[in-house]
N, C-alpha and C positions, 0 to 999 in steps of 0.2 A: 769817629775815631776814638778809641779808648785812651785813657791816660796811661803813660808809660814811665817807669822808674828804672833807670839803668845805671848800675855802678860803673864808674870809669876806672877800670883796673889798670895799674895796681894802686890807685890813689883812693883815699877816703873821701871821694867826691861823688855825689849822686847827680846824674842827669835826669831831670824831670820834664816830661812833655805833657801838656794838658790836652784835653779833647779838642780845644780850639787852636792847637798848634803853637801855643806859647811854650818857650823852652827856658829852663832855669838850671844853673849849676847850684848845688846845695852842699854846704859844709857845716860842721858843728864843732864847738868846743875848741876854740883857738887858744884860749888861756894865755894871752900875751902878759908877761910879767912872772910866769911860773919859774923862769930861770933864777929869780931871786931866791926862791926856796932851794933850788938846786945848788946855788952858790953857798948857802948856809950849810949844806952838807959837804962842802969842800970841793965841788966840781965847778970850774970856771966856765961860764957860758956867755957868749956875746949875744945879748938880746936883740940888737938891731940886725946882726948878721942872720940870726934865726928868722926874724920877721922877713928879711929880704928873700930868704930861701922859700918861705911860705908863699910870698907874692910871686916869685918866679914859677913855682909849681902851678899856681892858678893861671898865670899868664900863658904858660905853655899849653894848658888844657883849653884855654880860651882860643888860642890860635888853632888848635887841633879840631875843636868842635864848632867854632864860630858863634858861640853863645855869649851874649853880652849881659845877661841877667844873673846876678849872684845873690843867693839867700844864705845868710849866716844865722844858724839856729842857736844863737846865744853863747854865753861865756866867751865873749870877745876878750875880756880881761880876766885876770886871775884872782885878784882880791875881791872880796864880796861887797863891801860898802866903801872902804877907803880907796884912794888912788895912789899907787906907789910911784916913785920917781921914774922907773922904767916904763910904767904904763902911760905916764904923762907924755913921754917922748915917743914911744913906739906904737901905741894904739892909733894916734892921729896919722903917723907915718904909714902904717898898714892900710888904713882906710883911704887916705888920699891916693896912695899908690894904686889901689884897686879901682878907684873912681876914674882913673885915666882910661880904663877899658870897660868897666862894668857899670851898670845901674845896680846899686847895692841896696839890699833890704836886710835889716837886722831885726830878728825877734829876740828880745832881751832874755838872758838867762839869770840864774840865781847868783852868779858872780858879777853881774853887770850893774851893780849899784853906782849911781852917779855917772854912768857911761855917757849920757848926753853931753856932759861937760867936755868930752874928748872928741866929739863928732862934729863934722861940718853941719851948718844949718840946713843944707839941702839934702841931707841923707834921709833915706826912708826908714825911720825908726818906728817899728810896728808896736802893737799892744803886747803886753807880757803874756796874754793868753793865746797869742799866735795870730797867724794870718791864713785865711782860707782863699785858695785860688782854684776856681772850678770846684771839683769834688775832692780836693786835696787840702788837708789841714797841716800847716807847718808850725811846729811848736818846739820849744826847748825841751820840755819834759817835766818841769818841776811844778807846774800849775795844773789846774783842773779846768780845761776849756769846755765849751758847749759842743756836744756831738750833734751836729745838725742832721736833718733827715736825709739830705742828699750826699752825705759824706761817704766816700769809698776808700780813702787812704789817709793815714796819719803818718807824717814823717817827723821823727824826733831825734834829739841828741841826749845830752845830760848823763846817760848811763855809762859812757866810756866802755862799751862791751868788750870784755876780755875773755878768751877761752881759758877755762881752768881745767886742765887735764894733766895731773901730776905724772911725770915720767915721759911725757910726750915732747917732741921737738917743737910743737906749736903751743905748748903751755905758756900762758902769759902774752900771747899774740892778740892784737886787736882784730875784731871780726865784725862783719855785717850780720844783722839779725832781722829776719822777716817772720812776723807772727800773723797767723790767720785767725781772726776773731769772728764769732757768730753770735747772733741774738735772735731767739724765736719770739716774735711778736704776734699777739692774737688780735685780729681786727674783725670788726663786724661789718660784713657786706652781704646782706640777705642771709645772715647766719654767722657762723664763726669759722675762721680758717687760720692756719698758722702761716706766717710769712717769715721766712728765714732771711735775716739781714746779715751782710758780710762786710767787714772792714779789714783792710790789710795794713798792718803796722810795720813800718820800716825804721829800724834803729841804726843811726849812723855811728861809725867809729869816730873817735876824736881826730881832729885834723892835725894837731901839733904833736909830732913824735916825741917831744921832750916829756910829755905826760907819761910815757912808758917808764920813766925813771921812778914813778911813784907806785908802780904795780907791786902788790903784795898778795900772796896766795892766802893770807889769813884774814881778809877783810870781810868775810861773809858774816854779817851780824843779824840779819833779819829772817833767817831761815825758819826758826822755831815759831815765830808769830806770823809767818807768811806775809810780811809787809815788804813789798818790793821797793826799789829805789825810784819807781815811777808812780807818783800819786794818781795820775789820771788813769793808768791801767788798773790800779787797785780799785778806783772808783767805778770803772766799767765792770770789773769782775764781781765785786762784792756788793755793789749797790744797784747796779742796773742790769744784772743777769746776763752779761756777756760771758762767753766761754772761749777758751783757747782751743781751737780745732786742730791746729798743727803749727809747727815752727821749723825754720830752716836757718842754719848758721853757716856762713861762708867766710873764708879767709879773703884777704884783699886781692889775691890773684884769682878768686872765683871758685876755689875748691870747696865743695860741700863737706863740712867737717862735723856737723851735728844736726839733730832734729829736736823734736819736742822733749825727748828724754833728757836732753842736755840744757834745757832752758833755765831750770832752777839755779844752776851754778852761775848764770849770767845775771839774772834778775835780782838775786837776793844776796 
């Protein structure tokens, strides 16, 4: 049985099933505490109420799917190194609530400095370079992990993928991104032959809808030097001869809205 990755529409939640029939729900970029920045902009948000809504969504999906494993791909909290007052209260509440139904695995993100102080001692806090399950690598996206020989899928967050299409009703909407990567390796087996290796990269939308508040159409800063927001992808493309063969961009309801021609507007 091959591994399967299925978005649970219309939520930013990915169902992952391994070849040995293990199943995981996967989310990324919760950013608990981001409501503090929104308050500074003059919009009042109840942080605990928002956390409760996030928990309710996950619990509803758990009931629907029966899956008890949850992987969080980083940025559980919003501040990078400090811990805000709302994070002190709401991160433990979020995690404890989930642990009533899930075995929770957390891959730390770049906003998760000192996160361990907010977590129960029996939580599965993974290494910052990710966790590999079967032939799938789960990462946040800000580090450069090892690409093992058996790897077939990479699942990452960090990017907060947004469709940028001025004048469209879906401009500024969060999307799923699937990128097909290939690498031609030359191996010597009684001579030389080219072996084409393929990896599928899936980029998750951010889980917390409050992050939509920070969307701006003028944030593209890396286009000229072609430096993306994903260091591991740049490392694969520019140091290890991987190539982007194709890409597909989907809205949360499953509509195909872009291909490889639209990828630059999301990565840079």
